[in-house]
Every structure is written in C-alpha cells, then in structure tokens.
C-alpha positions, -999 to +999 in steps of 0.1 A: +457-316+562+459-317+600+448-348+608+447-342+647+413-329+640+382-348+647+373-365+611+341-346+607+360-314+607+384-324+584+358-332+562+341-302+568+374-282+559+382-300+531+344-294+515+348-257+521+380-259+502+359-272+475+338-246+467+364-219+466+353-196+438+317-215+435+291-186+442+267-197+467+238-189+446+250-210+418+255-239+447+223-235+459+205-236+423+225-267+418+212-284+452+177-271+444+177-289+410+194-323+422+172-330+453+141-325+429+158-350+405+168-375+435+131-372+446+116-384+415+124-414+393+162-414+387+171-432+357+200-453+359+214-453+324+230-417+333+248-400+361+229-379+378+259-355+389+269-339+353+296-318+360+321-307+390+298-276+400+268-299+406+293-324+426+313-298+446+277-281+454+260-319+465+286-327+479+288-296+505+251-301+510+248-339+515+283-356+522+280-344+559+248-358+564+255-392+549+288-394+565+273-390+597+246-415+592+271-443+579+289-432+608+264-438+635+253-472+614+287-486+620+290-478+654+261-501+660+281-525+637+309-524+655+293-528+692+278-562+677+310-575+657+333-569+683+370-570+673+362-583+638+381-558+614+380-554+579+410-557+556+389-546+523+361-523+517+340-518+486+319-488+487+288-493+459+278-463+444+300-444+469+301-411+449+323-389+468+329-414+493+309-404+527+307-437+537+344-443+529+353-417+550+329-433+579+345-467+575+380-449+574+372-436+606+357-464+623+388-483+618+416-457+620+436-474+646+439-507+633+472-519+624+466-515+584+444-488+572+412-504+551+422-511+516+388-493+503+374-491+466+348-468+457+322-475+427+304-449+412+286-446+375+296-404+377+332-398+369+328-361+381+320-374+416+348-399+416+373-372+404+362-349+435+363-377+458+397-383+449+407-350+457+389-351+491+403-382+500+439-367+491+432-339+515+418-361+545+451-374+559+436-405+565+456-434+550+427-456+541+414-431+520+445-415+505+452-449+491+417-459+480+408-467+444+382-449+427+365-470+397+337-463+373+311-487+373+274-488+362+253-495+397+227-516+387+218-558+378+252-560+355+275-549+382+305-577+390+322-571+426+357-584+438+353-601+470+359-580+499+356-580+539+331-552+541+304-539+516+285-509+521+259-496+500+246-462+512+217-438+497+216-461+467+187-483+465+163-455+461+179-451+427+173-484+413+146-502+399+130-533+421+145-555+401+180-538+401+176-531+438+171-570+445+198-583+419+223-555+438+221-571+469+224-603+464+255-593+444+267-575+474+260-604+498+278-629+475+310-605+476+312-600+510+335-623+529+323-605+562+299-579+562+274-557+545+260-526+560+231-508+540+220-472+550+188-458+529+167-422+539+147-429+573+116-427+554+086-453+551+101-462+518+137-463+530+127-484+552+109-505+533+140-511+509+163-518+542+138-545+550+137-559+518+176-562+519+175-570+553+157-604+543+178-611+513+209-606+535+194-633+558+188-655+531+222-653+517+235-668+550+245-638+570+231-625+603+217-592+617+243-573+638+226-541+638+202-524+648+178-552+650+188-574+682+177-606+663+175-619+631+139-628+630+110-610+615+109-573+619+081-569+646+067-537+628+034-544+610+038-534+575+026-501+569+017-489+607+053-478+613+088-475+603+121-481+618+146-453+617+172-433+635+187-396+636+223-386+634+230-351+645+250-330+620+266-298+625+260-272+598+287-252+589+287-216+575+290-231+541+259-251+544+240-226+558+249-204+529+242-233+503+204-242+520+199-217+545+190-221+580+199-202+613+204-237+637+237-248+638+226-285+636+206-305+616+190-341+625+197-366+598+172-391+600+181-425+580+175-464+584+201-493+583+208-525+587+243-542+591+246-581+586+276-604+594+288-640+584+302-647+619+278-648+650+275-612+664+267-602+698+237-579+687+222-555+718+197-572+742+176-544+732+175-511+709+156-481+718+138-473+689+119-441+697+132-403+715+132-414+750+106-399+774+120-382+804+088-375+825+092-367+866+112-397+883+108-418+855+122-425+815+101-443+789+118-462+769+103-478+734+125-508+727+129-533+701+138-567+719+156-600+715+125-616+720+114-604+686+089-577+701+084-540+704+076-529+742+080-502+762+098-500+793+094-478+822+127-466+842+121-450+875+143-435+902+138-469+922+164-485+894+192-463+906+223-466+882+198-478+855+177-444+859+205-425+860+218-443+826+184-439+810+182-402+818+212-404+795+199-427+767+198-414+732+177-426+704+192-453+683+213-471+714+213-505+727+195-510+761+204-515+790+237-503+786+271-523+792+275-504+826+239-512+840+217-540+851+182-545+840+156-528+858+137-557+883 
C-alpha cells in the first residue's frame, strides 16, 4: 500500500479492501446488532465479535472513529511529554488495532519503530488486525504481535513503555475494570493512555482510572493541566472532546447519513512516570465567537474551571482564540496570556 498517503487515508483504503464481497445490507445488519450489544451489559466470558463478517463490518464502521479519538489523545499527550518516545507498546483489548495505528503514526519518525503487542480475546479481530497491519506499510504495525488474551482481572502483562486501553473499560465489570487499570499501571514503565466514549458514564470511568493511575505514581500529562482532583462537580457535567472523522462512501453505505464527516466524542486521560509539562489550561468546550471577542471555557492549572474573554485588544492572542478549537491547550505556544 502507498504509505506516502496520510495514515487515515491508508486506513480507509485498507478497510475498503476488507469489505470486498460483503453485501452492504449484511454489513449494516452486523453493525446494528453489535452496537446494540455494546450498549447493553457485555459479558466478559465470551468474545462479542463472533466471526470475520462481524469483525469486518464493525471495523469499517468504528475503526476510523476510534483511531481519530486515540490520535487526538496522543496529540495532547505528546505536547506534554516532549521528546519522550516509547520503544515498546501494549494495546489492551486492541481488537483490530485502531489504537496501534494511532501509536504507529504518532511516532513514525522515530529512529526505531515502536514495537507493539495487541491483546484481545476475539481471534477473528486479531486475524483481521494482522491483515490491516500488513496493508498499512507502517513498519511498527507490520512487525506487531497479535496475541489472544482474556481482558479482565486475570490478565498478566509484560513490561512496556506505553500501555493503551481504548474503548475497553465499558465492557468490564467494576472489579475487573479496577484490576485492569492497576495491572496496566504496574506494567507501564513510561505512560498509560486511556480513551473511553465521551458520555457521562465514559467520563466517570476515565476519572476512576485517572485516580488509580495517580495513586500508582503516574502524573497526568493530558488533558488536565494538573494531577489534582477534577474540578467538575460529580453529576453536574462531564469532560469530553470531539475528533473529526471523515466518512468514506463505504461508511455511509453501512450506516447512512449524508454528511462527509462526523464528530467522535471521547474522554481520555494520559499519564506518565516522568515529569510532564502539561498545558497551562485546556479548552473544554467549543469556543464561542462573538462580535469582537471569543469566549473560552478553560480547565486551568489552578485546579479551576474558568471562562476567559479574549477581545480584539489582545491582538495576536485574539487571532489565536478565533482559530482555537475544543480540546486545544491555552494559550498557544506562540501567544501570550491576556492582561
């Protein structure tokens, strides 16, 4: 495959090849059934993805969105982690490897590709993950190990610089969830990145994981500007972000919709053992652009939520505010704070 293309385009092309010969109606039916299952109570004793058709359909529908969410989380993490680069990576519950694609892209310019191990209980997902990885052209993916493992309290992990857990915690019982986070923290010699759906329940799972990672000695690198308690009062709101996902014609065939894109809402925490340099503040809502001013809702290093008004009199900062997006650090590196 042509690796000169951007990685998201390479992924979409690989997924399109995966569905060759699978009728769109069959793919859509599999996706509807699996979405219904994931929204219910998911048992941990059996794989949710039963066969190749299930995996192919669900990968085509969900993998681009998961990739973009993890990609956005890694962007925030890398801003705070500086030159730190993982040599080894374990993707817990990685399925077809969306998070591993994001890791491979994030550090594709490293002198040595990140050595990735993907763990999942569903052998059909691992098999298709291998196929997609081989088609990627990314060295870190093509040499990845794909291993069957039951994701839960009995999981044992080898040491790895980076551990990712994306869209997995919602499938576990509360006890298994807590044990898994502790296991991931103990195995991670460098950092842990956890991504969940951007719902109140997803945020609650991220906050629980955040607390456990801090208790295990890691420091929050992103999205929070601090490692103190989250300033959001429980039950009143939740912290989440959005990643723009381009919809391919294949995606529209499976799930319909006329727009060329969708926004994947997600919550995340990235924590590291080294001393990170988190953003001074993080934009936690879509900026509101008014005549001559921009309103920014911020989570700040002072462990507070604050609204900041940036007006034309702030010059360069005002122009930066007009270009700022939900989830961005604030202020940008090239601008100074308003007076």
